[in-house]
ZAMAR-783744 format. One line per 3 residues: number of its first residue (from 1); their letters; for each residue x, y, z of C-alpha. Coordinates in steps of 0.1 Angstrom, whole numbers, plus 2048, in hexadecimal, padded with zeros to 3 digits. Layout:
<atoms>
NUM> a> X:Y:Z; ...
</atoms>
This chain:
<atoms>
1> msa> 82E:492:BA5; 812:4A6:BB6; 7EF:499:BB9
4> saa> 7E2:4B6:BA5; 7F5:4AB:B87; 7E3:48A:B86
7> spa> 7C0:497:B8D; 7A6:49F:B73; 7AE:4BD:B5F
10> pti> 79A:4DC:B6B; 785:4F0:B53; 795:510:B48
13> pag> 77E:52D:B43; 779:536:B1F; 78E:554:B13
16> egd> 7A7:55F:AFA; 7BD:542:AEF; 7A3:527:AF8
19> fth> 797:510:ADD; 779:4F8:ADC; 77D:4D4:AD2
22> rqi> 76C:4DB:AB1; 784:4F8:AA9; 7A2:4E2:AB2
25> mti> 796:4C6:A9B; 790:4DE:A7F; 7B3:4ED:A83
28> lag> 7C1:4CA:A86; 7B4:4C1:A64; 7C8:4DD:A54
31> lmm> 7E7:4D4:A67; 7E5:4B0:A5F; 7E2:4B7:A3A
34> gmf> 801:4CC:A3C; 815:4B2:A4E; 808:497:A36
37> laa> 818:4AA:A19; 83B:4A9:A2A; 839:485:A36
40> ldq> 82B:477:A16; 844:489:A00; 862:478:A0F
43> tiv> 855:455:A0B; 845:459:9E9; 864:468:9DA
46> ata> 87B:44E:9E9; 866:432:9D8; 868:442:9B6
49> irt> 88A:453:9B5; 89A:439:99F; 87F:43C:985
52> iad> 881:462:987; 8A7:461:983; 8A5:44A:965
55> dlh> 88C:460:954; 8A1:47F:95A; 8C1:46E:951
58> gfs> 8D1:475:972; 8D5:454:985; 8F8:45C:991
61> vqa> 8EC:47D:9A2; 8CA:471:9AF; 8D6:473:9D3
64> wat> 8D8:499:9D1; 8B2:49C:9CD; 8AF:48C:9F0
67> taf> 8CC:49F:9FF; 8BF:4C1:9F4; 89D:4BB:A04
70> lit> 8AD:4AE:A24; 8C5:4CB:A28; 8AB:4E7:A23
73> sti> 890:4D6:A37; 8A7:4D0:A55; 8B6:4F3:A55
76> stp> 895:505:A51; 884:4F2:A6E; 893:507:A8B
79> lyg> 88F:527:A76; 869:521:A74; 867:51A:A99
82> kls> 878:53A:AA4; 868:551:A8A; 845:544:A92
85> diy> 84B:54B:AB7; 852:56F:AAE; 839:576:A92
88> grr> 81E:55B:A96; 819:538:A8A; 7FE:53D:A6F
91> rff> 811:551:A55; 82F:53A:A57; 81B:51A:A55
94> laa> 808:528:A36; 82A:533:A28; 838:510:A2D
97> igi> 81B:500:A1B; 81E:519:9FF; 843:514:9FA
100> fvv> 83E:4EE:9FB; 823:4F0:9E0; 839:506:9CA
103> gsm> 856:4EF:9CE; 840:4D1:9C5; 834:4E1:9A5
106> lcg> 857:4EA:99B; 863:4C6:9A2; 848:4B9:98B
109> lad> 855:4D0:96F; 87A:4C6:974; 88D:4BD:954
112> nmy> 8AC:4AF:964; 8B9:4A2:986; 8CB:4C2:98E
115> qla> 8AB:4D6:98A; 898:4BC:99F; 8B2:4BF:9BB
118> ayr> 8AE:4E5:9BB; 888:4E3:9BB; 889:4C9:9D7
121> avq> 89D:4E2:9EB; 880:4FA:9E7; 869:4DF:9F3
124> gig> 87F:4D9:A11; 87D:4FD:A1C; 857:4F9:A1E
127> agg> 858:4D6:A2E; 86E:4E3:A4A; 850:4F7:A58
130> lms> 834:4DE:A52; 83D:4C5:A6D; 84B:4DB:A88
133> lal> 832:4F7:A85; 814:4DF:A85; 821:4D0:AA6
136> aii> 826:4F4:AB4; 803:4FF:AAA; 7F5:4E1:ABC
139> gdi> 808:4ED:ADA; 7F8:50F:AD6; 7D4:503:AD5
142> vpp> 7D4:4E4:AEB; 7DE:4E1:B10; 7FB:4C9:B16
145> rer> 7E6:4B1:B2A; 7CF:4AC:B0C; 7E9:4B1:AF1
148> aky> 7F4:48D:AEE; 7D0:483:AE3; 7D2:49A:AC5
151> qgy> 7F7:495:ABC; 7EF:470:AB7; 7DE:47B:A97
154> fla> 7FF:489:A8B; 810:468:A8F; 7F4:457:A7D
157> vfg> 7FB:46F:A60; 820:467:A61; 819:441:A61
160> sas> 7FF:444:A46; 818:456:A30; 832:43B:A35
163> vlg> 819:422:A27; 809:437:A0C; 82A:446:9FF
166> pvl> 838:425:9F1; 816:41B:9E3; 810:43C:9D1
169> ggl> 835:43F:9C8; 834:41D:9B8; 813:424:9A7
172> fae> 81F:444:997; 842:437:98F; 834:419:97C
175> add> 81D:42F:967; 82E:439:946; 817:457:944
178> ifg> 7F6:465:952; 7E3:47D:93C; 802:481:926
181> iag> 819:489:944; 834:471:951; 825:45E:96F
184> wry> 841:467:987; 839:48C:984; 818:487:996
187> ify> 82D:47D:9B5; 833:4A3:9B8; 813:4B0:9A8
190> inv> 7FD:49E:9C1; 80B:4B6:9DC; 7FC:4D4:9CA
193> plg> 7D6:4CE:9CF; 7DD:4C0:9F2; 7F2:4DE:9FB
196> lla> 7DA:4F7:9EE; 7BD:4E7:A01; 7D2:4E7:A21
199> mvv> 7D9:50C:A1C; 7B4:514:A18; 7AB:501:A37
202> var> 7C7:50F:A4C; 7C1:533:A40; 79C:530:A4A
205> vlh> 79E:51F:A6B; 7C0:527:A7A; 7BE:548:A8D
208> lph> 7D5:548:AAB; 7D7:566:AC2; 7FA:574:ABF
211> hrt> 80B:593:ACC; 82B:59A:ABB; 849:5A2:AD0
214> dhr> 866:5B3:ABF; 886:59E:ABE; 8A6:59F:AAC
217> idw> 8A7:583:A93; 8C5:56C:A97; 8D2:56E:A74
220> pga> 8F6:566:A7E; 8EA:546:A8F; 8D5:53C:A71
223> lal> 8F3:542:A59; 90A:52E:A70; 8F0:512:A72
226> ivg> 8F0:510:A4C; 916:50F:A4A; 917:4F4:A65
229> lvp> 8FB:4DD:A59; 8FD:4DF:A33; 91F:4CD:A30
232> llt> 917:4B5:A4C; 8F6:4AB:A3E; 906:4A8:A1B
235> vae> 921:491:A27; 907:47D:A3B; 8F5:477:A1A
238> qgr> 912:474:A02; 92E:466:A19; 928:442:A10
241> awg> 92E:44A:9EC; 94B:463:9F2; 95C:44F:A0D
244> wds> 959:45A:A32; 97E:464:A32; 980:473:A0F
247> pra> 98D:496:A0A; 969:4A3:A03; 95C:493:A23
250> lgc> 978:4A0:A38; 972:4C3:A29; 94D:4C1:A33
253> yav> 956:4B6:A56; 96D:4D4:A5A; 954:4EE:A4C
256> glv> 938:4DF:A60; 94C:4E1:A81; 954:505:A7A
259> giv> 92F:50C:A74; 924:4FB:A94; 93D:50E:AA9
262> afi> 932:52F:A99; 90D:525:AA0; 914:51F:AC5
265> lae> 926:540:AC8; 909:552:AB6; 8F0:542:ACD
268> ray> 904:54D:AEC; 905:570:ADF; 8E0:573:AD7
271> kde> 8D5:562:AF7; 8AF:562:AF9; 8AB:56F:AD6
274> all> 8C0:553:AC8; 8B3:53B:AAE; 8B7:51F:AC7
277> plr> 8BD:52F:AEA; 8D7:51A:AFC; 8C6:520:B1D
280> lfr> 8AA:508:B11; 8C3:4EC:B16; 8C5:4F4:B3B
283> irt> 8A0:4EA:B3D; 8A3:4C5:B44; 884:4BA:B31
286> fgv> 890:4CD:B12; 8B3:4BE:B14; 8A5:49B:B18
289> gaa> 88C:4A1:AFC; 8A6:4AD:AE4; 8BF:491:AEC
292> ssf> 8A3:476:AEB; 896:483:ACA; 8B8:481:ABA
295> vvg> 8BE:45D:AC6; 89B:452:ABE; 89E:462:A9C
298> mam> 8BE:44D:A95; 8AE:42D:AA0; 88C:434:A90
301> fgg> 896:440:A6E; 8B6:42C:A6B; 8A5:40C:A77
304> lmm> 884:40F:A66; 892:416:A44; 8A0:3F3:A45
307> vpl> 87D:3E3:A47; 872:3ED:A24; 893:3E2:A16
310> ylq> 88E:3C0:A27; 86B:3BD:A19; 875:3C6:9F6
313> ivk> 896:3B4:9F3; 892:396:A0A; 86D:390:A07
316> gst> 86A:39B:9E3; 84E:3B5:9E8; 849:3D2:9D0
319> pmv> 84B:3F5:9DF; 825:3F7:9DF; 821:3D5:9F0
322> agl> 83C:3DE:A09; 829:3FE:A12; 80A:3EA:A19
325> qmi> 81E:3D1:A2E; 829:3EE:A44; 804:3F3:A50
328> pfv> 80B:3E2:A71; 825:3FD:A78; 80B:418:A71
331> fgi> 7F1:406:A86; 80A:404:AA3; 811:429:AA1
334> mtg> 7EC:432:AA1; 7E4:41A:ABD; 801:425:AD2
337> siv> 7F9:44A:ACD; 7D5:446:AD7; 7DB:42F:AF5
340> fgq> 7F8:442:B03; 7E7:464:AFC; 7C9:458:B10
343> iif> 7E0:44D:B2D; 7F0:470:B2E; 7CF:481:B2C
346> rtg> 7BF:46D:B48; 7DD:46B:B60; 7EF:48B:B59
349> ryr> 810:477:B59; 826:474:B3A; 849:46A:B45
352> vip> 842:444:B45; 834:445:B21; 855:44D:B0E
355> iig> 866:433:B24; 84D:419:B19; 84F:425:AF5
358> stl> 875:423:AF5; 874:400:B05; 85C:3F4:AEA
361> mll> 872:403:ACF; 891:3F2:ADE; 87E:3D1:ADF
364> alg> 873:3D4:ABB; 896:3DC:AAF; 8A3:3BE:AC2
367> lfs> 88A:3A8:AB2; 891:3B7:A90; 8B5:3AD:A95
370> lit> 8AA:388:A97; 897:386:A77; 8A6:372:A5A
373> adt> 89E:36D:A36; 886:351:A3F; 873:363:A5B
376> plp> 84E:362:A54; 83F:383:A49; 825:383:A64
379> avm> 840:382:A7E; 852:3A0:A6E; 831:3B3:A6D
382> aim> 82B:3AB:A92; 84D:3BC:A9A; 842:3DA:A85
385> lim> 824:3DD:A9C; 83A:3DE:ABB; 850:3F8:AAB
388> glg> 831:40D:AA2; 824:40B:AC6; 846:416:AD3
391> lgg> 847:434:ABB; 823:43D:AC5; 82E:43F:AE9
394> nmq> 84F:452:AE3; 84E:46E:AC9; 82F:483:AD2
397> pmv> 830:47F:AF8; 853:48C:AF7; 848:4AA:AE3
400> tav> 82C:4B0:AFC; 845:4AE:B19; 85C:4C8:B09
403> qna> 83F:4E0:B00; 832:4DD:B24; 854:4E6:B32
406> vsp> 85C:506:B1F; 84D:528:B1E; 82D:52A:B0A
409> rei> 83F:545:AF5; 85A:52C:AEB; 844:510:ADF
412> gta> 84E:513:ABB; 874:515:AC3; 872:4F7:ADA
415> tsa> 85C:4E2:AC3; 871:4E9:AA4; 891:4E1:AB8
418> vtf> 883:4BE:AC1; 87A:4B8:A9D; 89C:4C5:A92
421> frq> 8AF:4AD:AA8; 899:490:A9D; 8A0:498:A78
424> mgg> 8C5:49B:A7F; 8C5:479:A91; 8B2:469:A75
427> tlg> 8CA:477:A5B; 8E8:46A:A6E; 8D8:448:A76
430> tav> 8CF:443:A51; 8F3:44B:A46; 903:435:A60
433> fls> 8EC:417:A5C; 8ED:417:A36; 913:418:A38
436> vlf> 913:3FA:A50; 8FA:3E8:A3A; 90D:3EC:A19
439> aav> 92E:3E5:A29; 922:3C4:A37; 90D:3B8:A1B
442> pgk> 928:3AC:A02; 939:397:A1C; 919:389:A2B
445> iqd> 90C:37F:A08; 92D:36E:A00; 92C:35A:A21
448> afa> 908:350:A1A; 912:346:9F7; 92E:330:A04
451> daq> 917:320:A1D; 8FE:318:A02; 918:305:9EE
454> sdp> 911:2E7:A05; 8EC:2E7:9FB; 8E7:2CF:9DE
457> aft> 8C8:2E1:9D2; 8DB:302:9D0; 8F9:2F4:9BD
460> qal> 8E2:2E2:9A5; 8CE:302:99F; 8EF:314:997
463> rdn> 8F8:2FA:97E; 8D6:2FB:96E; 8D5:321:96C
466> paq> 8F8:32E:964; 8EB:351:95B; 8DB:354:97D
469> aea> 8FB:348:98D; 90E:364:97C; 8F4:37E:987
472> lka> 8F7:372:9AB; 91C:374:9AA; 91B:398:99C
475> gqs> 903:3A2:9B7; 91B:398:9D3; 931:3B7:9CB
478> teg> 92B:3DA:9D8; 925:3E6:9B5; 90B:3CB:9B0
481> lnd> 8F7:3D8:9CD; 8F0:3F8:9BA; 8D3:3E6:9A9
484> tsf> 8C3:3C8:9BC; 8A8:3C3:9A2; 8BB:3A5:995
487> int> 8AE:391:9B2; 88C:390:9A2; 89B:37D:985
490> lsd> 8A9:361:99B; 898:342:9A7; 890:33F:9CC
493> via> 8AC:326:9D2; 8C7:33B:9C1; 8BB:35C:9D0
496> hpf> 8BA:34E:9F4; 8DF:354:9FC; 8DD:378:9F1
499> kvg> 8BE:37D:A07; 8CF:36B:A25; 8EE:382:A22
502> fse> 8D8:3A1:A1F; 8C3:398:A3D; 8E2:390:A52
505> smt> 8F1:3B2:A49; 8D0:3C2:A55; 8D4:3B0:A76
508> lvf> 8F3:3C5:A7C; 8E0:3E5:A75; 8C3:3DC:A8C
511> mla> 8DC:3D2:AA8; 8ED:3F4:AA4; 8CB:405:AA5
514> aii> 8C2:3F2:AC4; 8E2:3FC:AD5; 8DA:421:ACC
517> mvv> 8B7:41C:ADA; 8C6:410:AFB; 8D6:432:AFD
520> gli> 8B5:442:AF5; 8A3:42F:B11; 8BE:43A:B2A
523> vvl> 8B9:45E:B1F; 894:45C:B23; 898:450:B47
526> flp> 8A4:473:B50; 884:483:B44; 874:496:B61
529> elp> 84F:494:B69; 840:4B7:B69; 81B:4BF:B6F
532> lqn> 80A:4C3:B4E; 7FB:4E5:B47; 7D5:4E7:B43
535> rsa> 7D4:503:B2A; 7E2:508:B08; 800:51D:B00
538> aaa> 7EA:536:AEE; 7D4:53A:B0D; 7F3:53C:B23
541> raa> 802:558:B0E; 7E1:56A:B0D; 7DF:569:B33
544> edr> 803:576:B36; 7FA:593:B1E; 7DB:59B:B33
547> eaa> 7EF:59B:B53; 80A:5B1:B43; 7EF:5CA:B36
550> aga> 7DE:5CB:B58; 800:5D1:B6A; 807:5EE:B52
553> l> 7E7:600:B5C
</atoms>
């Protein structure tokens, strides 16, 4: 790398597209509020979905409320990126917040689970733009060299939502009614004032220079993407219930494959005007960023979702307490983001940061695979801290690298693509890891139950509590795992084999996540080191426009 890349950043003369630190922080406040809406919604709903399903008499179809949100948010992400590159970021970010708020209000009014699923789909359309456009806007207003400092705030939002979500979700779900309205409905209503406030802030402070360039809109590519992803995301969420080789699953695979092939053909035909221009993959940094985001998404979402399950089932924590116990993870993300962001800013070098982050994530997943039912909680929380540090050094520096490598006019497309691949990886990882977990749990519990027969204290407890013995036996079946609340009715001695079997099943999941993370680490090693630009994308576009105007005279 050249010496200039590691030298102090020169001062850029003020001009169109330049923003002061105060302006950046003001805009950042609005962006963080928008991102917080999307991040909080996923965790808060997951905590209360069982209560919601019971109240709406739709327990058997509750998964569709999650699936609908996932499908629309994933599919809309690249659409927001491309359209915002053409027409400007501000209007689409405001539209995303508005759609999310409308969807939230409708969700709070739902009378049955089918209505809730439809309204969650509306929410997802808005959520697809909140995360990716916020990152793209930061690329517009902050030079790459300084970007990591500000993007750390975004990871702090993500981490805070992962803690506050279960706490608020549990609080609202446990309340029968608040001011005469069912408590769980406030899970959605809380988004309305937050969203409206975010819209006001963004509308007042976010004014980016933008010169529209006429382009064809890649509607064939968008339609093909929908055809390809809807069945694949559906089977990823529902495949465990349907059976991965069931006729419905096979039909989804076939339709999805046709859609993906059609999408590739459409992108080739539209070239630079494509929804996701294929030539971007010829940029090494972009290709590595997309692949790394997919793999990290698998390891991160698939692996981390096991930790709250461990805390609630094995350690007996309530959803609210489990959320608070995840604070070390959030602290790790914030610390890693700040420290690594400062390193990038001061040295101008970024390549080593994702390598360190991936290594820390691999270490954490390896340590998670060693925990047992008897591992002290402080040790588990220490591993969470390592995982958070790894994420703080991986996610945002990779986004910065990709934004730095592409044209300033394609920041939205590139950023949304990275977000899109991370979401796809997370969806696949969640589906695979849950399947592995629930396939292994019955056998592991039975093995732990057999081993416990040699413990006199356990056998005596079974004889003294025949009702609890029957509950434990029923819980060893796959059907019994649909409701693990019975564990709370068992004594510690009788419940211990169940917890041992569950934790040993989680070991397999963490080992699989660690193997996937090895692949992620290898991919990151191919990330090139490019000099970081010292001006924002908005300033770069403005300079290009001035040069073009001067050349036309």
